[in-house]
C-alpha positions in Angstrom: 40.9 36.6 59.7 39.5 33.1 59.1 38.4 31.7 55.8 34.7 32.4 56.3 35.4 36.0 57.3 37.6 36.5 54.3 34.9 35.1 52.0 32.3 37.4 53.6 34.5 40.4 53.3 35.4 39.5 49.7 31.7 39.1 48.9 30.9 42.5 50.5 33.8 44.2 48.5 32.5 42.5 45.3 29.0 43.7 46.0 30.4 47.3 46.6 32.3 47.1 43.3 29.3 45.7 41.4 27.1 48.5 42.8 29.6 51.2 41.9 30.1 49.7 38.4 26.3 49.5 37.9 26.1 53.1 38.8 28.9 54.0 36.5 27.2 52.1 33.6 23.9 53.9 34.3 25.7 57.2 34.3 27.4 56.5 31.0 24.1 55.5 29.5 22.7 58.9 30.5 25.7 60.7 29.0 23.6 63.2 27.1 21.5 64.0 30.2 24.8 64.4 32.1 25.9 67.4 30.0 22.4 68.9 30.4 22.6 68.4 34.1 25.9 70.3 34.2 24.4 73.2 32.3 21.4 73.4 34.6 23.7 73.3 37.7 25.6 76.3 36.3 22.3 78.1 35.6 21.1 77.3 39.2 24.3 78.7 40.7 24.2 81.8 38.5 20.6 82.5 39.4 20.9 81.7 43.1 20.4 84.4 45.5 23.9 85.8 46.1 23.2 86.4 49.8 21.9 82.9 50.4 25.1 81.0 49.7 28.6 82.2 49.9 30.1 80.6 46.8 33.6 81.6 47.9 33.4 80.2 51.5 36.1 77.7 52.1 33.7 75.0 53.3 31.7 75.5 50.1 34.6 74.5 47.9 34.6 71.0 46.5 38.3 71.1 46.0 38.9 71.8 49.7 36.6 68.9 50.8 38.2 66.5 48.4 41.8 67.5 49.4 41.1 67.2 53.2 39.2 63.8 52.7 42.0 62.5 50.5 44.7 63.4 53.0 42.6 61.8 55.8 41.9 58.6 53.9 45.5 58.1 52.8 46.5 58.8 56.4 44.2 56.1 57.6 46.0 53.6 55.3 49.5 54.5 56.6 49.5 52.6 59.9 47.7 49.7 58.2 50.2 49.4 55.4 53.4 50.0 57.5 53.5 46.3 58.8 53.5 45.2 55.1 56.3 47.6 54.3 54.2 49.4 51.7 53.4 53.0 51.1 50.0 54.0 49.8 51.2 54.5 46.2 53.0 51.1 46.3 49.8 49.5 47.6 47.9 50.9 44.6 50.5 49.4 42.2 50.2 46.1 44.0 46.4 46.2 43.7 46.7 46.7 40.0 49.1 43.8 39.7 46.9 41.5 41.9 44.1 42.2 39.5 46.2 41.3 36.5 49.9 40.3 36.2 52.0 40.7 34.1 51.1 44.2 33.1 53.1 46.7 31.1 54.3 49.9 32.8 52.0 51.9 30.4 49.0 49.8 31.4 49.7 50.2 35.2 50.2 54.0 34.6 46.9 54.2 32.8 45.1 52.2 35.5 46.4 54.4 38.3 46.5 57.6 36.3 50.2 58.1 37.0 52.9 59.4 34.8 55.9 57.2 34.1 58.2 59.5 36.0 56.0 59.0 39.1 55.5 55.2 38.6 59.1 54.3 37.8 60.5 54.9 41.3 57.6 53.0 42.9 58.3 50.0 40.6 62.1 50.1 41.5 61.3 50.1 45.2 58.8 47.2 44.8 61.4 45.3 42.8 64.0 45.9 45.5 61.6 44.6 48.1 61.2 41.4 46.0 57.5 41.8 45.1 57.9 42.3 41.4 60.2 41.8 38.5 60.7 44.1 35.5 61.6 42.7 32.1 61.4 43.7 28.4 58.2 42.6 26.7 58.9 39.6 24.4 56.7 41.1 21.6 57.5 44.8 22.0 61.0 45.6 23.2 59.9 49.2 23.9 57.4 47.9 26.6 58.4 46.8 30.1 56.5 44.0 31.7 55.9 44.1 35.4 55.3 40.6 37.0 54.5 39.6 40.5 57.0 37.4 42.3 56.0 34.6 44.6 56.5 37.1 47.5 54.3 39.6 45.7 51.5 37.1 45.3 51.9 35.9 48.9 51.6 39.5 50.1 48.0 39.6 48.7 46.9 37.2 51.4 48.1 39.6 54.1 46.6 42.5 52.2 43.1 40.9 52.5 43.0 42.3 56.0 43.4 45.9 54.8 39.9 46.8 53.4 38.0 45.7 56.6 40.4 47.8 58.7 39.9 50.9 56.5 36.1 50.4 56.4 36.1 50.3 60.2 38.3 53.4 60.4 36.1 55.4 58.1 33.0 54.5 60.1 30.8 54.2 57.0 28.4 51.5 55.9 29.1 49.5 52.7 26.1 51.2 51.1 27.6 54.6 51.9 31.0 53.6 50.6 29.4 52.3 47.4 27.6 55.6 46.9 30.7 57.6 47.6 32.7 55.5 45.1 30.0 56.0 42.5 30.0 59.8 43.1 33.8 60.0 42.9 33.7 58.0 39.7 31.3 60.7 38.3 33.7 63.4 39.4 36.7 61.7 37.9 34.8 61.1 34.6 33.6 64.8 34.5 37.1 66.3 35.1 38.8 63.7 32.9 36.8 64.6 29.8 37.3 68.3 29.9 
């Protein structure tokens, strides 16, 4: 991809992020209304005509749709990430580090919502590949700093080709993807607070 195409794609991805973040801010501002909305949804479901909607039909289950979609989207990444030598979880770690490096293991775990036991093997493999270093934090010996190496920073340039490929594979417009991300952020926020 040439420089202009990269700039265009980066601009589009920034626009998507800004739209999703705007939606998230608006949703947080309407926090009180959100809990009222949840209650009204429950009342709507309870008062719905039992014969009109089968609430136990597989295709009616949010968990089923999310699980199938997650497997499919992660599967779409696999052939795109293979040439870079990354798995999808390793790619997520790299994204967190490209955003900010160095970061502590705890900070990366919080950003990715991963437990240390899951994150540690990912970091070991990325270190073995030469993309990161792990070292004790100078100010807090209990903390472990993860820092990108030159190879890890260089990998970012190759990774710039990933989002456009995924977007093409999903066959959705940038507006649809921004709406999807905002909706998923609401779901994550809702289940994360209970």
